[in-house]
MARRO-322041 format. One record per residue (C-alpha): residue number from 1; x, y, z. Coordinates in Angstrom, 3 decimals. Example, Ala and Ser with C-alpha at 12.3 -4.5 7.8 and 13.67 -1.06 7.14 Angstrom:
+-----+----------+----------+----------+
!   n !        X !        Y !        Z !
+-----+----------+----------+----------+
!   1 !   12.300 !   -4.500 !    7.800 !
!   2 !   13.670 !   -1.060 !    7.140 !
+-----+----------+----------+----------+
***
This chain:
+-----+----------+----------+----------+
!   n !        X !        Y !        Z !
+-----+----------+----------+----------+
!   1 !    0.000 !    0.000 !    0.000 !
!   2 !    1.361 !    3.402 !   -0.953 !
!   3 !    1.907 !    6.066 !    1.697 !
!   4 !   -1.520 !    7.185 !    2.931 !
!   5 !   -0.401 !   10.803 !    3.275 !
!   6 !    0.850 !   10.910 !   -0.286 !
!   7 !   -2.478 !    9.534 !   -1.479 !
!   8 !   -4.352 !   12.099 !    0.606 !
!   9 !   -2.190 !   14.883 !   -0.839 !
!  10 !   -2.978 !   13.665 !   -4.332 !
!  11 !   -6.697 !   13.556 !   -3.464 !
!  12 !   -6.590 !   17.133 !   -2.166 !
!  13 !   -4.781 !   18.231 !   -5.306 !
!  14 !   -7.706 !   16.854 !   -7.351 !
!  15 !   -9.969 !   19.472 !   -5.772 !
!  16 !  -10.337 !   22.799 !   -7.611 !
!  17 !   -8.104 !   24.687 !   -5.145 !
!  18 !   -5.135 !   22.341 !   -5.444 !
!  19 !   -2.547 !   20.957 !   -3.018 !
!  20 !    0.766 !   20.982 !   -4.906 !
!  21 !    3.693 !   18.703 !   -4.155 !
!  22 !    7.154 !   19.952 !   -3.187 !
!  23 !   10.662 !   18.532 !   -3.382 !
!  24 !   10.969 !   18.821 !    0.396 !
!  25 !    7.721 !   16.966 !    1.086 !
!  26 !    6.545 !   19.675 !    3.488 !
!  27 !    2.957 !   19.142 !    2.319 !
!  28 !    3.122 !   15.573 !    3.649 !
!  29 !    4.545 !   16.741 !    6.980 !
!  30 !    1.563 !   19.079 !    7.317 !
!  31 !   -0.891 !   16.251 !    6.711 !
!  32 !    0.864 !   14.105 !    9.315 !
!  33 !    0.295 !   16.906 !   11.828 !
!  34 !   -3.423 !   16.976 !   11.069 !
!  35 !   -4.382 !   13.342 !   10.401 !
!  36 !   -3.695 !    9.950 !   11.914 !
!  37 !   -3.170 !    7.273 !    9.235 !
!  38 !   -6.659 !    5.942 !    9.969 !
!  39 !   -8.286 !    9.359 !    9.633 !
!  40 !   -6.348 !   10.056 !    6.434 !
!  41 !   -7.650 !    6.814 !    4.952 !
!  42 !  -11.241 !    7.843 !    5.650 !
!  43 !  -10.726 !   11.363 !    4.263 !
!  44 !   -9.432 !    9.932 !    0.979 !
!  45 !  -12.673 !    7.982 !    0.547 !
!  46 !  -14.992 !   10.948 !    1.077 !
!  47 !  -16.496 !   12.805 !   -1.840 !
!  48 !  -16.334 !   16.521 !   -2.485 !
!  49 !  -20.127 !   16.775 !   -2.446 !
!  50 !  -21.914 !   16.601 !    0.930 !
!  51 !  -23.226 !   13.185 !    1.934 !
!  52 !  -24.988 !   11.850 !    5.020 !
!  53 !  -23.323 !    9.456 !    7.467 !
!  54 !  -25.712 !    6.746 !    6.304 !
!  55 !  -24.708 !    7.134 !    2.652 !
!  56 !  -20.992 !    7.187 !    3.464 !
!  57 !  -21.341 !    4.233 !    5.826 !
!  58 !  -23.124 !    2.195 !    3.189 !
!  59 !  -20.293 !    2.848 !    0.744 !
!  60 !  -17.562 !    2.050 !    3.309 !
!  61 !  -19.288 !   -0.955 !    4.876 !
!  62 !  -20.093 !    0.616 !    8.257 !
!  63 !  -23.328 !    1.198 !   10.132 !
!  64 !  -24.725 !    4.711 !   10.199 !
!  65 !  -23.987 !    5.029 !   13.928 !
!  66 !  -20.408 !    3.821 !   13.561 !
!  67 !  -19.773 !    6.045 !   10.561 !
!  68 !  -21.290 !    9.093 !   12.232 !
!  69 !  -19.042 !    8.658 !   15.274 !
!  70 !  -15.954 !    8.537 !   13.034 !
!  71 !  -17.031 !   11.500 !   10.917 !
!  72 !  -18.045 !   13.623 !   13.892 !
!  73 !  -14.672 !   13.040 !   15.524 !
!  74 !  -12.882 !   14.009 !   12.309 !
!  75 !  -15.035 !   17.105 !   11.834 !
!  76 !  -14.330 !   18.237 !   15.395 !
!  77 !  -10.610 !   17.974 !   14.648 !
!  78 !  -11.063 !   20.023 !   11.469 !
!  79 !  -10.034 !   17.166 !    9.163 !
!  80 !  -13.113 !   17.210 !    6.942 !
!  81 !  -15.981 !   19.511 !    6.101 !
!  82 !  -19.375 !   19.186 !    7.777 !
!  83 !  -22.468 !   21.269 !    7.221 !
!  84 !  -26.177 !   21.290 !    7.900 !
!  85 !  -28.432 !   20.874 !    4.891 !
!  86 !  -32.217 !   20.771 !    5.256 !
!  87 !  -31.710 !   20.071 !    8.945 !
!  88 !  -29.463 !   17.071 !    8.287 !
!  89 !  -25.747 !   16.864 !    9.041 !
!  90 !  -23.598 !   16.176 !    5.970 !
!  91 !  -19.900 !   15.401 !    5.485 !
!  92 !  -17.345 !   15.826 !    2.699 !
!  93 !  -13.658 !   16.058 !    1.908 !
!  94 !  -12.687 !   19.708 !    2.076 !
!  95 !   -9.956 !   21.704 !    0.289 !
!  96 !   -6.845 !   22.395 !    2.297 !
!  97 !   -6.754 !   26.170 !    1.747 !
!  98 !   -9.057 !   27.868 !    2.327 !
!  99 !  -10.616 !   25.076 !    4.376 !
! 100 !   -8.808 !   22.457 !    6.429 !
! 101 !   -6.043 !   24.869 !    7.355 !
! 102 !   -8.496 !   27.375 !    8.826 !
! 103 !  -10.170 !   24.562 !   10.757 !
! 104 !   -6.895 !   24.128 !   12.665 !
! 105 !   -7.227 !   27.546 !   14.295 !
! 106 !   -7.653 !   26.060 !   17.780 !
! 107 !   -4.995 !   23.352 !   17.281 !
! 108 !   -2.086 !   25.514 !   16.132 !
! 109 !    1.421 !   25.125 !   17.482 !
! 110 !    4.804 !   26.549 !   16.494 !
! 111 !    5.808 !   23.484 !   14.462 !
! 112 !    2.606 !   23.681 !   12.437 !
! 113 !    3.038 !   27.374 !   11.639 !
! 114 !    6.636 !   26.841 !   10.552 !
! 115 !    5.578 !   24.062 !    8.200 !
! 116 !    2.820 !   26.219 !    6.760 !
! 117 !    5.100 !   29.210 !    6.200 !
! 118 !    7.534 !   26.918 !    4.400 !
! 119 !    4.728 !   25.612 !    2.192 !
! 120 !    2.977 !   28.936 !    1.589 !
! 121 !    4.948 !   30.151 !   -1.478 !
! 122 !    4.319 !   26.868 !   -3.338 !
! 123 !    0.710 !   26.717 !   -2.192 !
! 124 !    0.041 !   30.278 !   -3.351 !
! 125 !    1.336 !   29.487 !   -6.837 !
! 126 !   -1.484 !   26.973 !   -7.264 !
! 127 !   -4.314 !   28.351 !   -5.122 !
! 128 !   -3.661 !   31.918 !   -6.236 !
! 129 !   -2.448 !   31.116 !   -9.720 !
! 130 !   -5.647 !   30.036 !  -11.432 !
! 131 !   -8.899 !   31.822 !  -12.205 !
! 132 !  -11.489 !   32.393 !  -10.993 !
! 133 !  -10.142 !   33.912 !   -7.806 !
! 134 !  -10.859 !   32.234 !   -4.494 !
! 135 !  -12.024 !   35.288 !   -2.538 !
! 136 !  -13.567 !   38.607 !   -3.433 !
! 137 !  -12.950 !   41.977 !   -1.819 !
! 138 !  -16.258 !   43.501 !   -0.752 !
! 139 !  -16.253 !   47.285 !   -0.299 !
! 140 !  -17.268 !   49.184 !    2.785 !
! 141 !  -20.229 !   50.875 !    1.176 !
! 142 !  -20.794 !   53.847 !    3.466 !
! 143 !  -18.848 !   56.138 !    1.099 !
! 144 !  -19.867 !   54.851 !   -2.309 !
! 145 !  -20.989 !   57.514 !   -4.761 !
! 146 !  -24.768 !   57.761 !   -4.897 !
! 147 !  -25.016 !   56.959 !   -8.621 !
! 148 !  -23.426 !   53.523 !   -8.178 !
! 149 !  -25.404 !   50.317 !   -8.447 !
! 150 !  -24.328 !   48.073 !   -5.572 !
! 151 !  -24.892 !   44.420 !   -6.440 !
! 152 !  -25.780 !   41.913 !   -3.685 !
! 153 !  -22.364 !   40.252 !   -3.879 !
! 154 !  -20.739 !   43.653 !   -3.266 !
! 155 !  -22.579 !   44.161 !    0.007 !
! 156 !  -21.500 !   42.343 !    3.190 !
! 157 !  -24.564 !   43.520 !    5.095 !
! 158 !  -26.790 !   41.978 !    2.445 !
! 159 !  -25.011 !   38.619 !    2.852 !
! 160 !  -25.602 !   38.735 !    6.590 !
! 161 !  -29.165 !   40.035 !    6.458 !
! 162 !  -30.359 !   37.132 !    4.287 !
! 163 !  -28.692 !   34.509 !    6.520 !
! 164 !  -30.212 !   32.761 !    9.539 !
! 165 !  -27.258 !   31.307 !   11.433 !
! 166 !  -23.978 !   32.927 !   12.416 !
! 167 !  -20.659 !   31.870 !   13.906 !
! 168 !  -17.504 !   33.791 !   14.749 !
! 169 !  -14.053 !   32.208 !   15.056 !
! 170 !  -10.577 !   33.513 !   15.725 !
! 171 !   -8.461 !   34.609 !   12.767 !
! 172 !   -5.951 !   31.846 !   12.078 !
! 173 !   -3.758 !   34.276 !   10.144 !
! 174 !   -3.229 !   36.488 !   13.203 !
! 175 !   -2.730 !   33.486 !   15.489 !
! 176 !   -0.220 !   31.967 !   13.081 !
! 177 !    1.761 !   35.199 !   12.715 !
! 178 !    1.765 !   35.711 !   16.501 !
! 179 !    3.306 !   32.264 !   16.958 !
! 180 !    5.899 !   33.287 !   14.371 !
! 181 !    6.730 !   36.408 !   16.392 !
! 182 !    4.809 !   38.883 !   14.213 !
! 183 !    1.722 !   39.645 !   16.286 !
! 184 !   -0.501 !   42.606 !   15.399 !
! 185 !   -3.013 !   44.605 !   17.429 !
! 186 !   -6.110 !   43.886 !   15.354 !
! 187 !   -9.119 !   42.048 !   16.771 !
! 188 !   -8.470 !   38.310 !   16.877 !
! 189 !  -12.013 !   36.956 !   16.933 !
! 190 !  -13.754 !   38.374 !   13.846 !
! 191 !  -13.856 !   35.726 !   11.112 !
! 192 !  -17.525 !   35.244 !   10.256 !
! 193 !  -19.390 !   32.186 !    9.001 !
! 194 !  -23.058 !   32.376 !    8.095 !
! 195 !  -25.741 !   30.146 !    6.624 !
! 196 !  -29.279 !   30.393 !    5.316 !
! 197 !  -30.022 !   27.218 !    7.331 !
! 198 !  -31.625 !   27.538 !   10.751 !
! 199 !  -29.362 !   26.397 !   13.618 !
! 200 !  -26.575 !   25.587 !   11.149 !
! 201 !  -23.830 !   25.716 !   13.782 !
! 202 !  -25.573 !   24.020 !   16.687 !
! 203 !  -23.990 !   20.681 !   15.781 !
! 204 !  -20.407 !   21.921 !   15.240 !
! 205 !  -18.768 !   25.213 !   16.154 !
! 206 !  -15.143 !   24.052 !   15.562 !
! 207 !  -14.237 !   26.015 !   18.675 !
! 208 !  -15.988 !   29.188 !   17.564 !
! 209 !  -19.064 !   30.870 !   19.009 !
! 210 !  -22.622 !   30.914 !   17.730 !
! 211 !  -23.739 !   34.544 !   17.594 !
! 212 !  -26.777 !   36.571 !   16.551 !
! 213 !  -27.285 !   38.531 !   13.359 !
! 214 !  -26.920 !   41.741 !   15.330 !
! 215 !  -23.560 !   40.618 !   16.699 !
! 216 !  -22.406 !   39.683 !   13.187 !
! 217 !  -23.306 !   43.155 !   11.916 !
! 218 !  -21.461 !   44.745 !   14.847 !
! 219 !  -18.336 !   42.729 !   14.001 !
! 220 !  -18.495 !   43.958 !   10.408 !
! 221 !  -18.900 !   47.542 !   11.569 !
! 222 !  -15.959 !   47.327 !   13.981 !
! 223 !  -13.761 !   45.660 !   11.343 !
! 224 !  -14.330 !   48.588 !    9.014 !
! 225 !  -13.436 !   51.048 !   11.749 !
! 226 !  -10.206 !   49.103 !   12.379 !
! 227 !   -9.249 !   49.345 !    8.723 !
! 228 !   -9.748 !   45.652 !    7.983 !
! 229 !  -10.648 !   44.481 !    4.486 !
! 230 !  -13.819 !   42.458 !    3.949 !
! 231 !  -13.026 !   39.426 !    1.783 !
! 232 !  -15.920 !   37.129 !    0.973 !
! 233 !  -15.687 !   33.407 !    0.353 !
! 234 !  -16.135 !   32.583 !   -2.379 !
! 235 !  -15.768 !   34.800 !   -5.447 !
! 236 !  -19.343 !   34.076 !   -6.560 !
! 237 !  -22.580 !   35.981 !   -7.060 !
! 238 !  -24.606 !   33.772 !   -4.739 !
! 239 !  -23.845 !   31.212 !   -2.045 !
! 240 !  -21.396 !   33.088 !    0.215 !
! 241 !  -20.828 !   31.508 !    3.605 !
! 242 !  -17.900 !   33.388 !    5.131 !
! 243 !  -16.280 !   36.808 !    5.365 !
! 244 !  -12.710 !   37.302 !    6.483 !
! 245 !  -11.787 !   40.682 !    7.929 !
! 246 !   -8.207 !   40.956 !    6.734 !
! 247 !   -5.141 !   42.937 !    7.736 !
! 248 !   -2.238 !   43.202 !    5.330 !
! 249 !    0.300 !   42.399 !    8.054 !
! 250 !   -1.019 !   38.913 !    8.780 !
! 251 !   -3.843 !   37.704 !    6.574 !
! 252 !   -2.995 !   35.214 !    3.852 !
! 253 !   -5.342 !   36.647 !    1.245 !
! 254 !   -3.705 !   40.068 !    1.338 !
! 255 !   -0.249 !   38.574 !    1.836 !
! 256 !   -0.916 !   36.356 !   -1.150 !
! 257 !   -1.713 !   39.377 !   -3.292 !
! 258 !    1.159 !   41.567 !   -2.033 !
! 259 !    3.939 !   39.290 !   -0.852 !
! 260 !    3.502 !   36.316 !   -3.177 !
! 261 !    2.045 !   38.114 !   -6.206 !
! 262 !   -0.721 !   35.515 !   -6.503 !
! 263 !   -3.090 !   37.121 !   -9.042 !
! 264 !   -6.103 !   34.936 !   -8.296 !
! 265 !   -6.029 !   34.560 !   -4.534 !
! 266 !   -8.576 !   37.384 !   -4.346 !
! 267 !  -10.246 !   39.631 !   -6.862 !
! 268 !  -10.648 !   43.372 !   -6.477 !
! 269 !  -14.063 !   44.881 !   -5.936 !
! 270 !  -15.701 !   46.741 !   -8.805 !
! 271 !  -14.924 !   50.066 !   -7.125 !
! 272 !  -11.873 !   52.298 !   -6.839 !
! 273 !  -11.100 !   55.030 !   -4.323 !
! 274 !  -10.981 !   58.662 !   -5.412 !
! 275 !   -9.607 !   61.604 !   -3.415 !
! 276 !  -11.101 !   65.072 !   -3.822 !
! 277 !   -7.977 !   67.256 !   -3.891 !
! 278 !  -10.021 !   70.389 !   -3.233 !
! 279 !  -11.222 !   69.186 !    0.181 !
! 280 !   -8.305 !   66.896 !    1.133 !
! 281 !   -6.539 !   68.151 !    4.286 !
! 282 !   -3.351 !   66.296 !    3.308 !
! 283 !   -3.162 !   64.599 !    6.707 !
! 284 !   -1.793 !   61.388 !    5.180 !
! 285 !   -3.908 !   59.027 !    7.294 !
! 286 !   -5.208 !   57.223 !    4.203 !
! 287 !   -1.741 !   56.472 !    2.869 !
! 288 !    0.166 !   55.930 !    6.100 !
! 289 !   -2.382 !   54.178 !    8.302 !
! 290 !   -5.227 !   52.777 !    6.260 !
! 291 !   -4.478 !   51.550 !    2.738 !
! 292 !   -3.603 !   47.830 !    2.913 !
! 293 !   -2.132 !   47.765 !   -0.611 !
! 294 !    0.013 !   50.931 !   -0.642 !
! 295 !   -2.284 !   52.273 !   -3.344 !
! 296 !   -2.282 !   55.878 !   -2.068 !
! 297 !    0.822 !   57.965 !   -2.633 !
! 298 !    1.911 !   61.519 !   -1.920 !
! 299 !    2.954 !   63.616 !   -4.912 !
! 300 !    3.883 !   67.280 !   -4.630 !
! 301 !    2.041 !   67.689 !   -1.368 !
! 302 !   -1.187 !   66.005 !   -2.489 !
! 303 !   -2.404 !   62.451 !   -2.168 !
! 304 !   -3.456 !   60.352 !   -5.130 !
! 305 !   -4.859 !   56.865 !   -5.643 !
! 306 !   -3.089 !   54.395 !   -7.905 !
! 307 !   -6.137 !   52.827 !   -9.569 !
! 308 !   -4.245 !   49.768 !  -10.826 !
! 309 !   -3.179 !   48.939 !   -7.258 !
! 310 !   -6.350 !   49.910 !   -5.367 !
! 311 !   -8.568 !   46.910 !   -4.500 !
! 312 !  -11.650 !   49.026 !   -3.812 !
! 313 !  -12.009 !   47.935 !   -0.194 !
! 314 !  -13.031 !   51.370 !    1.107 !
! 315 !  -11.131 !   51.250 !    4.408 !
! 316 !   -9.527 !   54.583 !    3.540 !
! 317 !  -12.917 !   56.264 !    3.281 !
! 318 !  -13.952 !   55.512 !    6.873 !
! 319 !  -10.999 !   57.272 !    8.495 !
! 320 !  -10.754 !   60.370 !    6.307 !
! 321 !  -11.343 !   63.334 !    8.674 !
! 322 !  -12.203 !   65.627 !    5.766 !
! 323 !  -14.534 !   63.055 !    4.149 !
! 324 !  -12.622 !   63.615 !    0.934 !
! 325 !  -12.476 !   59.986 !   -0.218 !
! 326 !  -15.271 !   58.126 !   -1.959 !
! 327 !  -15.537 !   54.851 !   -3.833 !
! 328 !  -16.312 !   55.222 !   -7.510 !
! 329 !  -17.743 !   52.369 !   -9.531 !
! 330 !  -15.470 !   51.227 !  -12.339 !
! 331 !  -16.686 !   51.423 !  -15.939 !
! 332 !  -18.681 !   48.332 !  -16.847 !
! 333 !  -15.950 !   47.180 !  -19.239 !
! 334 !  -13.480 !   47.063 !  -16.313 !
! 335 !  -15.746 !   45.284 !  -13.853 !
! 336 !  -15.172 !   41.679 !  -12.850 !
! 337 !  -18.225 !   39.437 !  -13.100 !
! 338 !  -17.902 !   36.497 !  -10.710 !
! 339 !  -19.231 !   32.978 !  -11.368 !
! 340 !  -22.931 !   32.592 !  -10.600 !
! 341 !  -22.495 !   30.077 !   -7.771 !
! 342 !  -20.122 !   27.444 !   -6.385 !
! 343 !  -20.984 !   24.917 !   -9.089 !
! 344 !  -20.108 !   27.475 !  -11.754 !
! 345 !  -16.939 !   28.413 !   -9.840 !
! 346 !  -15.805 !   24.779 !   -9.643 !
! 347 !  -16.373 !   24.173 !  -13.361 !
! 348 !  -14.397 !   27.268 !  -14.339 !
! 349 !  -11.661 !   26.563 !  -11.821 !
! 350 !  -10.962 !   22.980 !  -12.921 !
! 351 !  -10.952 !   24.150 !  -16.520 !
! 352 !   -8.381 !   26.801 !  -15.614 !
! 353 !   -6.214 !   24.225 !  -13.836 !
! 354 !   -6.598 !   21.726 !  -16.654 !
! 355 !   -7.720 !   18.915 !  -14.378 !
! 356 !  -10.595 !   16.454 !  -14.383 !
! 357 !  -13.412 !   16.921 !  -11.890 !
! 358 !  -13.435 !   14.035 !   -9.419 !
! 359 !  -16.266 !   14.068 !   -6.934 !
+-----+----------+----------+----------+
***
């Protein structure tokens, strides 16, 4: 029998996100940290579409009760995906990043973070190297010009308002960087999950907290005030289930775009910041304290936005004391139209990677 971790790595690489191999084998060391050989064997046999414990047990020759106990234990350890669908708990193999890695937020140690940092450049080449992008920057829309047409997928509040269940977990990016000696002062617990299902997180919280809609909206509001970038998972028109509130010093989506030059780790919003030079007080807060992408520069005593660098997040607009910055909608020819839903995203992603879809 071939090495179970190598087979699991190959299975993860069959998913649209990818899990590339390395000469050093660091990707296998990471899997050994997460999975026992027995758990890895089960994960390999799961499908990428949600199934019930009864269906999986029938395929693997186990009773529903026995299979559920195994799957629940694996889900609690963040080794597989589990979700509520029509009131029924379902299970599936999940991509490594974003996915299994984030599930390790309450199991992190220094060895794990060192392995991940070693793997990150190679991982970003695959995960962030193929269209469509994984995440989508969603603008803070309090300072969007009045003539703009804000689509539902460009509005975090809309995503939350139409959901019924909410969970908040700690940001694994900030925890990981703190273990590496690069801690920042931003709020740790503000990664949001949400679902249109009732009581979606009553079965599993993965260490997080079930919260109310009002609490979720408060977290979004505070994140904007802190200068954090809203990045929605996934880059789709419908079917969002998570929003990361990202800082450029720690968060892998922004680090992927800036540090690793991964063009498809996240896609810019369809807006760009604009500074009114007539009202600008030239305080420099936008450039020195707020812009996560270094897209605002000082030239001859005035501040200007570099439109090709700006991601249209809007965090600069919130802190401008002169209220001189607004978000302007890009011309339609320059706007990015995301896939309709996750099914559409998967089809386009596997085509981009040149791989065969294996459920």
